[in-house]
N, C-alpha and C positions, 0 to 999 in steps of 0.2 A: 348597905349590905355588901359584903365582900364576895369574891368569886367562889370561895369554898362554901359559903352559906347558900349561894344560888345552886351550886352543884348538889348540895345536900338536900335542898328543897325539891330539886328535879328528881333525884333518886327516890325520895320519899313519895312523890306523886306516882312514879312508875311502880313502886311496890304496892301502893294503895290500889291502883287500878290495873294491876297485872292480870288478875283473874276475875275481877268484877268491873264492869264498865262504869264510867261516871254517870251521874243522874242525867237523864234525857238522852243518853247515848246507848249504843247497842254493842259496840266492839270493845273488847278488852285491849290493853296495851300489848299483851302477848300476841293476840290476833293481828294487830296492826303491824307489829315488828316482824312477825312471821310472814305475813303477806308481802311486806316490803323487801326483806332480805331474800325470801324465797323467790321473789320476782326477778332477782338478778339472774337466776337460772333460766327462767322463761325468756327474759330479754336477750340473753346470750344466744339461745337457740333461735329466737325470732330474727335477730340481726344477721347471723351467719347463714342459717338455712333459708331465710327469706331472700338472701342474695343469690341463692342457688336455684330457686324455683323459677319455672319458666315464665318469661315475659319478654316482650320485644325490647331489644337492647341489653338483655342480660349478659354480663361480662363472662361468667363461667361457661355458659352454653355457646355464646358467640365467639369470644376470644380464645378460650382454653380448649374447648371441645372442637370448635371450628365449624359450627353449623351456621349457615348464612341467615340473615334476617328474614328472608322470604320463607324459608323452611321453618324457622322458629315460629313464625306467625301461624303456619298451618298446624304445627304441633300444639301451639297454645289454644287454637280453636277447638281441637279435639279434646284437649284437657279440660277446657271450660265446659264443653257439653257433658263430659263425664261427671262434672261437679253437680249437675242438676239432681240426679237421683241420689247421689251421696249426701248432698245437703238436706234433701227431704228426709232421708233416713236418719241423719244426725238430729234434725228437729224433732222427729218422732221419738227418738230415744230420750231426748231431754225432757220433752213435755209429758211423757208417760212414765218417767222415772218414779219408782216408789222405793227408794233406798234410805235407810236410816243415816247414811253418810251424806245425803243431800242430792241436789239436782246437778251440780257441776263438779264438786270435789272429786268424786270417783274417777272422772275422766282425766284428771291430771296424772294419775298413775297408769290407767289402762291404755291411754293414748300417748302418753309421754315416752314410755320405753320403746314402743314400736317406731315412733318418730326418730329417736336417736339411732336405732339400729338401721332403719331405712336410709337415713341421711349419710351414715358412715359407709354403707355399701355403695351409695350413689357416687361418691367421689373416688372410690377405689375400682370402679369398672374400667376394664382395659380399652378405653376409647381410642387409643393410638393404633390399636390393631383392628378396629372396626371399619366397615364401609360406612358411607354417609347414611344409607338407609337403615342399617343396624343401629347407628348412633341415634338417629331420630326415634327409632322404636324403643330403645332403652331409656332415653330421656323421657319419652311419653309415659312409659310404664311406671317409672319412679314418681313422676309428677301426679299421676292418677292416685298413687298411694298417698302422696302428700295431701292431695285434695281431701282425703278422709282423715287420716291420722293427725297430720300437722295442724290442719284447720280446726279439727275437733279439740286438740290440745290447747291451742292458743285461744280459741273461742271460750273454752271452759275457764281459762284464767281471766280473760278480760271480762267475762260475764259474771264472775264470782262476786264482784263488788255489788252487783244488782241485788244480791240476796244476803249479803253480810250485814246490811243495815237498811232499814226503811227511811232513815233520816237523810234527806238530800244534802243538807249542809255537812253532815258528818261524812257522807260519801265523798264530797268534794275535798274536805280536809284530809281524809285518809288517802285519796288519790294524789294529793300534793305531796304528802309524806312518802307514799309509795314511789312516786316518780323520782323523788330526790334519791332515795336509797337504791332502787332497783337498777339504776343506770351506773352504779359504781363499778361493777365488774365489767360491763361492756366498755366503759370509758378507759379503764386500765388496759383491757385487751386491744382496743383500737390504737392506743399509744404504742403498745409493744408489737402489734402485728406487723407493721411494715419492717421493723428491725428484724423480727424473726423470719419474715419472708426473705429478706436480703441474706440472712445467715444461711438459709437453706439453698437459695439459688445463686447467690453471689452477684445479683443484679437488682436494679430498681424496678421490680415488677411484682405485681400482685396476682397475675393471671397464670403463672406456671402451675401445672397440674400437681407438682410436688408440694406446693404450698397448701393446696386443698387436702391432699392425702395425709400429710404429716401433722397438720395443725387442727383440721376441722373435727375428726372423730373424737379426740380427747375433749374438745370444747363441747360437743353435743352431749356426751355422757356426763361431764361435770355439770352442765346446765341442768340436766334431768335430775341429778342427785340433789342439787341445791333447791330445785323447785318443790321437792318433797316436803320442805318446811311448810309450805302453804297447805299441802294435803293433810299433814299431821295436826296442825295447830289452829285451824280455823273451823268455824261452825256456821252453817247457813241459818238464816232467820227470815222466813217468808211470812208476811202478815196474812195468814188465812187460818181457818179452823183446823185444829189438829186432825179432825175426822174427815176433812174434805178430801174427796177423790176426784182428780181431774179426768174427765171423760170426753172432752171436746174432740170430735173427730177432725180429720184433716180438712175437709171442705168447710166445716164450721169455723175452724181456726183461721183459715184463709180469709173467709168473709169478715171475721171479727177484726183481724189486723188491717184488712183493706179499708176499714172505716176509721182507722186511727190517723187523723190528719197530721199529727206531729211526726209520725213515722215517715210520711211522704215528704214532709218539708225537709227533714234532715237527710233523707235519702236523695232527694232532688239536689241538695247542695253538693253531695258527693258525685252524683252523675254529671252535673253540669261542669264540675271542676276537674274532669278527667285529664285535662292537659296541664294542670298546674305543676305537676312534678316533672315535666319534660326536661328541665334543666339539671336534674339531680346528678347526672354522671359527669358534668363538666369539670368540676375541680379534680376528680379522679383522672379524667382524661388529660388534664394539664400536666399532672405528675407523670403519668405513664407514657404519654405520646409527645409532649412538648418539653420534657425535662425542665419543668418550671422550678423545681426545688430538689433537694437531696432527700434520701430516705429519712434521715433524722428530722429534717425540716417538715416533711410530710407527716411524720408521727406527731409533731407539735401541732400542726394544722388540724389533724383529725381530733386531737385532744381538745383544742380550743373550740372547734365547730360543734363537737359533741357537748361541750360545757354550756353552750348556748341554751340548751333545753333545761338546764338546772335552774336558772334564775326565775323563769315564770312560776315554778313551783312555790316560790317564796311569796309572790304577790297575788297568785290566783285566788286563794281563800278570801283575802281581803277585798279583792276586786269583785268576786261573786257576791259577797255579803253586801257590798255598797251599791253595786250597779246591776247585779243580776246576770244570769248566763247569757241572755240574748244580747245585751249591749256589749259584753266582753267578746262574744263571738263576732259580732259585726265589726268592732274596733280592730281586733287582731287580724281578721281576714282582709279588711280594707287596707291596712298597712302592708300586708303581704304584697299587694299589687305594686306599691311604691318600691319596696326593697328588691323585688324581682326585676323591675324596670331599671334599677341602677346597675344591674349586671351587664346590661347591653353595651354601654360605652367602655366598660372595663375589659370585657373579653375581646373587643375590637382593637385594644391597645396591646397586642401580644408582644411587641418589641420591648416592653418595659420589664426589667428584672424583678419588679415588685408586683407584677400582675396577679400572681396567685395570692399574695397577701391582701391586695385590694379586693379580690374576689371573695376572700375569706371574710372580710368585713361585711360585704353584702350578704353572704351566706349566713353569717352569725346572726344578723338582725332578722333575716327571713326565718331561720330556725327558731329564734326566740319567739316570734309571733306565731309561727306554726305550732310550736310546743304549747303556747298559751291557749290556742284554740283546741288543740288535740287533747290537752289536759281535761277539758270540759266534756269531750266526746263520751267517755264511759259514764259520766254522771248524767249527761243528757239522755243517753240511751236507757239508763236505769229509770229516769223520770218518765220516759215514754212507756216503758213496760209497766210502771205503776199506774199510769193513765189507762193502759189497756186492761189491767186488772180491775180498775175502778169501773170502767164502762161495760166490761163483759163478765166480770165475776170470776174469771179464770186467769191463772198464770200460764201463759203460752209463750214463754220466752223463746223457745226453740223455733217456733213457727215464724218469727221475724226473719230468721235466716232464709227460710224457704221463700217467703214473699220477696225477700231481698234478691232472689234469683232474677226478678224482673230487671234489677240493676245489672245483673250479669248479661241478660239479653241485650240491654241497651249498650253495654260495653262491647258486645259482639258487633253491634252496628257502628260503633265509633272507633273500634280498635284498629281499623286499617288506616286511621288518620296519622298516627305516629310513625308507623313504618313508611307511609307515603312521604311524610316530611323528611325522614332519614334519606330516603331514596332521592327525592327531588333536590335535597341539599348536597348530595354527592356521596353519601355513605352507601355505596353499592359496589357490586363486583366489577361492573364496567369501568367505573372511575378508578377502582383499585388496580385493575389490569393495565389501564393506560398510564398509571404512575409506576408500574413495575412491581406491584404488590400482589400477593395471593389471597390475603384475608381482607374482607371488606373493611374491617375496623382499622386496618393499617393506613387507610386514607387520612386518618387523624394525625399522622406524622407530618403531613403537608400543612404548612402554616395557613395558606390561603383557604383551603377547604376546612380546616379546623375552625377558623373565624366564621366562615359562612354557615357551617352546621350549627355552631353554638348560637349564633344570632337567630337562626330560625327557631331553635328550641326555646330560647328565652322569650321570644315574641309569643310563641304558642303558650308558654307558661303564664304570661301576663293575661292573655285572653281567658285561660282557664281560671285564674285567680279572680278575675272580674266577674265571671259567671257564677263562681262558687259562693260569693258573698250575698247574692240577691235573695235566696230563699230564707236566710236568717231574719230578714225584716218581718217575716210572717210567723215566726216562732214566738208565741205569746204565753207559753206554759211557764208561769212564774214559780219561784220557790214556795211562795205562800199557797198557790194552787196545789202544789204537790203535797205540802204539809196537810192541807185540808182533806185531800183524797186519802192519805194514809190514815188520818183520824177516822174517816168513814169506814175504811176497810177494817180497822180494829173493832169498830162497833159491830159491823156485820159478822166478823169472826167470833166476837163475844156471844152473840145470840145463837149462832150455829153450834158453837161448842156447848152452850148452855142447854140447848134443845137435845143434844146428843149425850149429855151427862159427862162431858169431859172438860168443863170450864174450871180453870184454876182461880184461886183467890187473886193471884197477881194480875191475871188478865181482866177479871171482873173489876178490880179496883182501878186499873188503868183506864178502862172504858168509862167507868162512872166519873172519873176525874175529867175526862174529855168532855162528856156531856154536861157536867156541872159548869165547866168553864164556858162551853158554848152557850148555855142558857144565860150566863152572866153577861157575856159580851155581845151576842148576836144582835141585840136590839139597839146597840149604841151606834151613833153616827161616827163616820171616819174622821180622824183628826187631820187638819191641814198641816203639812210639814213644809216649812219655808226656808229653814236654815239648818246648819250642821250643829254639832255639839252634843252633849249628853242628853239634853231635853229632846232634841230631834230623834235621837236613837230610841228614847223611851216611847215617843209618840209612834214611831214606826213599828215598834214591838207591839204596842196596843192595837194598832191598825191590823197587824197580822192576826192577832187573837180575834178581832172582830170578824175578819173575812173567813177565818177557819171556822169560827162559831156559826156563821151564817150557813156555811156548807153543811156542817153537822146537823144544824136545825132543819135545813131543807131536806136532808136525808130522812130524818125521823118523821117529818111531816109530809113526805112526798105522796102518800096515799090519801091525803086529805084534799089534794088539788083535783081539779076536773080531769086532768090528764091521768093522774094516779088512780082516781076512781074508775076511769074507763079501762085502764090496764087491769085493775083488780077484778072488775066484772067479767072480763074475758078469761082471766086466770081461774076464777071460781067456776065458770061454765065448763072449762076443760077438766078441772078436778072432779066436778060432779059427774061428768061422763065416764071417768075412770080410765085406766091405762089401755083398755081394749076398745073404748067407745069414743075417745076424744077426737078421732078422725072425722066423725060426723058433725062436730060442732061447726056452726055457720059463723064465718068470720068475714070482715070487710075484704073486698078484693083489692088488688094493688092500686087500681085507679082511685078507689075511695080513700085508701090510706094516704096516697100522695096528695090528695085534695085536702087533707087535714091541716089545720093551722100549724105554722112553724116560726112564729115570731119570737118565742122565748126558747131558752135551752131546754126547759121541761117539755114544751110542745115538740121540739125536734127529737128529743130522746124518746117520747111516746111513739112518734112515727117510726123511728129506727127500730124500736123494740117490736112493734107490730109487724113491720116488714120482715124482720128476722124470724118472728114466730111463724108467719105463713110459709117462709122458706123451710124452716125446721119441720113443720108438719108435713110438707110435701116429701122431704127426704126421709122422715120417720115412717111414712106410709110405705115407701119402697123397702125400707129395712124390715118392717113388720111382715110384709108379704114374703120376704126372703127367709128370715130367721125364725119367725113365729107364726107359721100359717094356721096353727091350731089355737092361737091365743098367747098373749104375753106371759112369760113366766118370770116373776121378780127374781132378782139376784141379791143374795145376802153379802153386803160389802164387808161384814165382820170377818169373812174368811181371809181377807188380806192381813188383818192384824195378826192372826195366828201364823200365817205363812211367813210374814216378814220378821216376826219374833223368832220363828224357827231358823230363818236364814241368818239372822244376827247371831244367835246362839251357836249355830254351826260354824260360822266364821271365827268366833271366839275360840271354839274348841280346836279348830284347825290350827290357829295361831299358837295355841298352847302346846299341841302335839309337835309342831315344827320346832318350837323352842326346846322341848325335851329331846327331840331327835338330834338337834345340833349338839346338845350337851352329851348325849350318849355317844355320838361320833367322836367328839373331843376326848371322851374317856375311853374310847375304843371298846365299848361294851356292846359286843355283837348281838347278844341275846336281846337286850333291851331295845337296841336299834331295830331288830327284826320285828319285835312286837309292836313298836311304835309305827313302823311302816305299814303294818297290817291295819292298825287303828286309823292311820291317815287315809288309806284306801277306802275303808268303810265310810269315813266322814266325807270323802270326796264323792263317793257314790250317793250318799245322802244329800249332798249339796246339789248334785245334778237332778235328783228326784224332786227336791224342793223347787229348783228353777223351773222344771217342767210343770209342776203344779201351779206356780205363779203365772206361767205363760198361758196355761189352760184357763185359769181363773180370769186373767186379763181379757182373754178373747170372749169368755162368757159375759163378763161385766160390760165390755164394750158393745156387744151385740144387744144386750138389754138396754143399755143407755141410749144407743142409736134409735131403737124402736120406741122407747118411752120418753125421750128427751123433752118434748113439749109438755107432756103430763108432769114430769118431775120438776121442770122449771116452773111450771104454773103452781105446783104444790108448794114449792119453795117461796114463790111470790106471796101466796095466800098466808103462809106461816109467818113470813117476814112482816107482812102488813098487820097481822094479829099481834106479833111481838112488839112492833113499834107503837101500836095503839095503846096496849096495856102499859108499856113503859112510860109513854108521855102522860098517861092518866095518873100514874104513880108519882111522876115528877110534880104534878099539880097538887098532890096530896102530901102535906108536910108529914115527915116521919115514915113515909111509905117504904116498904122493902122492895128494891128493884132487882134483887138477885134472882 
């Protein structure tokens, strides 16, 4: 087959799946390419604005604005404390979102534009005319703004992959494609940036304020415009019933996430590895302070080092399929230790004219391994959220960020270590003054101190990398486990939609296919796989079907086990008591629950569910006394369907009027323009009224759910048990109708 035939086949495949995903997949090629090309805009903003945000050792704040490390640390502390309520607010907004546009997509628009505006103002502030105190106050104010808008914007983009597909392998494949494409614009800009900076300043410097003011604002707004490709051309796909309404309150969500062991494993890896990136500024310092190369050479160096993150994208999908995420994470992070360690003898040989090129070799391999591990991070986080959905029955993605504030608290305790290392190594005002410098960072012009500081930072990075790899040995959530959980979630959603009269033929057929395959494979023995080749691949695929089938079968039969029967008896007693009387139901106390057996996963799940139930009843009693002193008044969730339909229609009408208004302005039709402005004002007032109604309905719904949660959960359990029993009985009857 010649090249032209291959290109023709590729184009044919793209056309075939442009608007319809391949079988077994969920994302169209249009979505994948929009996510990837639009990601260039997000990456540009992330790279350049991320370099401006406050951190110890930040070049813009320390070198350009001139704030010393000690003051930066104080500002950073205040900024971190401000992130606590802002992160909780962000999590609340995500988890309670009821928008037809999705859980994350809307925030690419509503948080992206303010981020670009704030960042542009940030670099244009007249710092040269400010006192040190005013500088610190201004930097702090902007960074508090970034804590909300920038973090919301980037989190929405990174988290979007979690809900674009429930297929873990597809998510990994798409992430590989996205990572290849989305770094195109940043790579080009990194190559051109040092040359543009020299053209502006006439010197080999990246820290002149003019560089930031003339280059950064256009970059930020261009990045935002490009990122709108993602907003316009993607569609979220969460595996849950169409009629499902998330009502999990803040404390419930916190408790639910706190029980997610995989969240803690991955979080711990990040917390323990906080020192791993200590060496990041060294190659930039070599160029800026040691004149290790020219501006043109440095452009080539940044291009090569940035290119290191390209190659892992090509091998990651194959590595994940063959070895699984856990082994790839352990391998890549372990090799990071080796490549960071090789930097130590290189940086001590500052007399060599090739030092920066030797350091580039170490950095290239380290970036390669870091990118390989980082490529898995979004996919791993998505799997963890699927696991959370599986064990709790709710999508509470936003709450992970709130629980993650524990990591921020840990960072507060460890954050003084890096400034202390800087200070002890000689990067401080005292040493600077003794060498005749006014800026602490100018110490790096001194070769002896440069070597000393770099050596300390590299050793710190080695320690951080070694600590970082340890938790991954305990991460055992396999791709097969994730696939089984998604299969179970689809079955649960099918029954919930069926009971609420919103089940589509497509969803019913998909669930029935899953169950049929589960009944076919779940009773088989796993195949021993001893070698490679086509046969081994077939055996592994069959083993996957067996394991997924067992999980599905266990789900449908879970109320036939002793643990399931026990949970069902309690649920029935609560339902019998009703929404006003369930508080009087006698339950085992915590001591009795903790004494229950916990040898199997089913027994442990029964204990966890019962403990959570007792906590929920206690919390519901407080809510009932506060919000329904005269008895619980049920809330009709159907009101949301009407309100959200009205909201969508209103948005469509506003978009249409705006289009007509632009046309009237272009035609200079003053009368039509005036009439259209009046229509627009009426629609905007209607939008505000709808938003107020949604807010009121949300408060009423939340109050009802808080007070009646144990009763509603128990009613759902009883109904699910009934559905499962009838469905399994029909499976045993040839020709039975399972719809």
